[in-house]
N, C-alpha and C positions, 0 to 999 in steps of 0.2 A: 330484504334490505340490501342494497348495493354496498360494495366494499368502498370505503373512503380512500381518496388519494392522500398519501402522506409524504411530506419532505421533513428532513431532520438536519439540523445545523449545530455546529459547536456554539457555546455561549458567546464566545468572542475569539477572533483570529487576529493576531498582531504580527507583523513581518517587517523587518528592516534591518539594515546594517548597524551593528553595535547596540541594538536595543536591549540586550540582556543587562547592560550597565544600569538601566532604568527599570529593571525587573519589578521592584516593589511598587512602582508608580501605576502598574497596570492590574494590581491585585485589588480584589474586593476589600473594603475597609474592615470587613468583619473577620478577615483572615489574620489572626495574630500569632498563632503557633503553627509553624510549617515543618514538614519533614520532606527532605529531598532524597530520592532514590536514583543512584546512578553507578555505573561501574567505575573502576579506578581511572581509566582513560578519559571517560567523559567528565569525571569529577575534575580532572585537570584543566578541562575546557570551560566548565560552567561554575564550579564551586565558589571560587573567589568573587566572581561578579555577582551571584546570587546572594551569597552570605553578606557581602559588603552593602549591597542595596537593601536587603532586609533589615540589617542592623541600623542603617541610616534612618529607616522608617519606624524604629523603635519596636521591631517584632523579633520573634524567636525563630531559628531555623536549625533543626537537627539534621545530621547527615546519616543516611543508612546506605551502606555500601552494597551494591547489586553483585550477586555471584555469577550471573551469566545465563540462568534459566528461569523462565516464567513458570515455576513449579509450585505445587501447593505449599511446600516448605518455605519457599521464598515469600509467597504471599502472606503466609501466617507469621513470618518473622517481621515483615513490614507492618502488619496489622498490630502486632504486639508492641512494636516500637512506637506506633502512632498513638496507641491507648495509653502507654506510659507517659509520653509527652503530653498527652490530652490535646493532640493536634486537631485543628479545625480545617486543615487542608493538606492534601498530599500532592507532591511534585514529582513526576517522573521524567528524567531526562536521558537522551541517548537514542538508541535504536528501538526496534519493535519489542523485544522481549522485556526490557526494563520498563518501557511505557505500559506494556500489558500488566506487568506486576503491579505497578502503581494504580492502574485503573481498577484492577481486581480487588485490591485492598480498599481502595476508596468505595467501591461499590458495596462490598460487604459491610463496611462501617457506616455507609450512608454519609460520606464526606465528599466535598467537591474535590476535583482533580485538575491539576494544571500540567500541561504537556510541554516539554521543551525538546523538540526534535533537533538532533545534531546532524542528521543526514536527510536527504530528500529522495530516498530510494523507493518508498511506497507511500500510499495514501493512508496507511494504518494510524498515524497520529490523530486523525479526525474521527476515527471509527468509534461506534459504540459496542463493537465486538472485541473480545480478546480471548486468546488462546491460553490454555493451560497444558503444560508439558510434564513429562516425567524427567527424573534426573538424568535418564539416558537420552534425552532430547527427542523423545517420541510424543507426538501430539496426542493428548488424552481426550480433551473436549473443548468445545468453544462456548463461551457464555455470551448471551445476547442481553446486554444490560438495559437496552433502550435509552441509554443516557450517553450523549456525545460529551466529550470533555467540556468543563466549564470555560477554560481558557487555554489557548495554544499560543505559544510565543516562539517565533522562528527568527533567530539572529542569523542573517544571511552571511555575515562575516565568518561565522563558524561553519556553516553549511557549505560555503564555496571552498573552504579549505580542507574539506573531507576528500577522500579519494574520488576523483571525477567519475569513476565507474558507478558510483552509487547514484549520482545525479542522472546519468544516462539510463540506468536501469529504471529509476523512477519515471523517465520519459516513456519507457516501454509499458509500464503499468498504467500511466495516465492515458496513453493512446487507446488503450483497450476499452476505456470507459464509455466512450461514444457508442461503439458497436455493440457492446453488451447491454447497455440501457435501451438502445433501439430494438434489439432482439426481445428483451423482457417486455418492453411496451407492446410490441406486436403480439406477443404470446399472452399478455395480460396476466402475467404471473405477479405474485406480490413481492414487494421489495423487502429490505432487511428490518422494516418496521411494521410489516404486516399490512401494508396499504398498496394502492395502485401507484404506478409511476406518475409523477407530475410533469407538467410542461416545463417547470422550472428545472427539474433534474435533467430532462433532455436537453435543454438550452446549456445548462452548466457543463454537462458531459461533451457537448459539441464544442463549447469554448475551450475546454481543456485541450481537445485534439488540435484546434486551430492554433492555439498559442504554442504547443509544442512543435507542430510542423513549421510554424513561421520563425520561432526564436530558438529552436533547439540546437541547431548547428553553432549558432553565434554563442549561445549560452555555454556550450562545451568549450569552445575556444577560449572564452573569457575565464571560465572555471580553471582551465589548465594553467593559467597565469595567476590564479587566486584572486581575481578581480571581480567585484560585485558590479555588474552592469544592469541596465534595464532589461536586458534579454535574460540574465541570470535571475533577477527578481520575478520575472513573469513566469518562467519555467518552474521555479520553485513553488510559486503559488499554484500553478497548474498541477504539478506533481502531488502536492499535499491537500490543499483545500478544495480545488475544483474536482479533482479526481475522487477525493474522499466523499464529498457531498453527492457527487454524481452516482457513484456505485452504490452508496447506501439508500439513497432516495430513487435511483433508477433500477438497479438490479444487476446481477451477474448472469452469465450465459456460458457459452462454449469456451471462450478464451480462458477463463478461471477454472472451468471444469476440467479442461485439458491440462491446465497447470497442475492440478491435483493428480492427474494420471502420470505426468512426467516425474513426480516426486518419488514414484516407486522404483525408479531406475537409479542405481548407484552412479551411473555415468554423469548424471545431472547435478550431483551433490555440491559441486563447486560453482554452479551457475545461480546467479541471484534470482529472486522471485520475478522482478521486472523484466529480466532477460528471457526467462521462460515464457512469461505472458506475451512478450513481444513476438516470439515465434508462433505461439498458440493463437494470437490475433490473426496472423496470416492464415492460419488453418481455418479459423471461423469464417474469414472472408472467402476462402476457397469453397467452404460449404454453402455459403450464401450465393455464390455465383452458380453453383450447381442447381439450387432450389428456386431461387427467384431473380436470376439474372442480374445480380448486383454487378455494376460495371467493373471490369478488371483494371480500370484506371486507378481505382482505389488501392488495389493490391500493389500495383506498380508504384504509386506515390509513396506508400508505406515502405515497401522494400527498398526503394531508392534512398529514402530518408534514413533507414536503418543502416545502409552502407556508409553514409556520410558521418553518422555518429558513433557507429560501432556496435549496433544491436544485432543479435543472431537472426539470420535468414535461413539456416539450414540445421538439420539434425546434428551434423558434424560440429557446427559451431556451439551446440549445447553440450558436446562431449559424447554424443551417441555415435559410435563407430562399429565397424566390424564388416563381415561379408554380407552379401545381399540378404541372405537367409537369416543371419544374426540380427540385422537391423530390422527385418520384418517381424521377427519374433518379439523384439523390444517394442515395436510399434503396436503390436497386439496387446502387450502387457499394459501399455499406456491406455489404449482404447478400452480394455476391460475394467481398468480402475476408474476411468473417467465415466463409464457407463454404468456404474453401480447405482442401485436404486437411491433416488434423492439427490443425485449429482446435478450441478449447476448446468451441465451440458443439455439437460432436458428442458431448459428454459428457452431453447431455440424454437422458432415459430414453424417447425416442420418435424417430421418423424426422424428419430435418431436411432441408428443401429451401429453395432461395432464395425461392420463392414464399411459403412459410410465414413466413419471416423478414420479408420485405417487408410482408405483411399484419399481422404482429404489431407492427412498428415503427409503422405507420400507425395501427393501432388504439389503441395505447397513446398515441400523440400525440393523437388525437382525444379519448380520455378525460382525458388530462392537461390539455387546454385548460380543462376545467370546474373545475380547481383553481387556475387562474391568478388 
């Protein structure tokens, strides 16, 4: 029997300026007792809006303060609070870790989950995957729940007033989606839901790329002024929704495989996820030029765009410095980690070796220097 093609989507995605004031209007009528998880900073952004809207709709909402790590202890704390309240819906607000904790607790309790992203730095808010970490911030394991969030609410007034670096990093993450989905499709590997990549996923991934390239520079300029424009709205949608659906239903490949490799270097600790992925997308393109003659015009377009918005084009911009031999040693560490068994890098449609990966990283770095 052939493997089915599978696409997966969140139950509903709602985006707009100021929409959190009408939060309760978007909720399923069956949700009467809610629990909101967020850290103190995020609570300052969303608590009053959510609580006021919920109270107006004659529902209950309890607050659970997030401590900063998506750990088993944090998940269990939220589960216990939800059980005590007899909650019928869990809300996670903020960045990736708080949202992961909310999704994990909801998954274990069999409850619906609502996500309120306050930054557009990655496509994680849409995902059915969530990570669990130790209290020392080390990744322990990833849970594939098979369930995308029931509802995602993105108030662009809040997102546009977050540090602009987050929005730009989200562009880097979104741009990789097209190339990774195409590579996974050519390799015929299974996506995050155990199915083949769909034509829908490829089209969505391609649209994410086109929107970011066309609107990214203007979106950054508007965000620097704290202004929500059509450019900002489109890029936020591309960063979160299009990239999220595109990667889960399309698949990941070298760009995210190499991102995992970069995380072994302390040098990159201060670099955001999407900033790392921006550079590793250039590396994937370098590999593709070598193997099946992808036009170098694509590399040029991306690198030129990175320069305009401030995404990394070189190892040095990722924080990787030292003598030539020191940098080479670090590159080998990255390649070794990326090429471990089961890595996403093996979703590329050609043979992968550590030597090939090292050569591609160094070549992409040399080319990237000319765009600094």
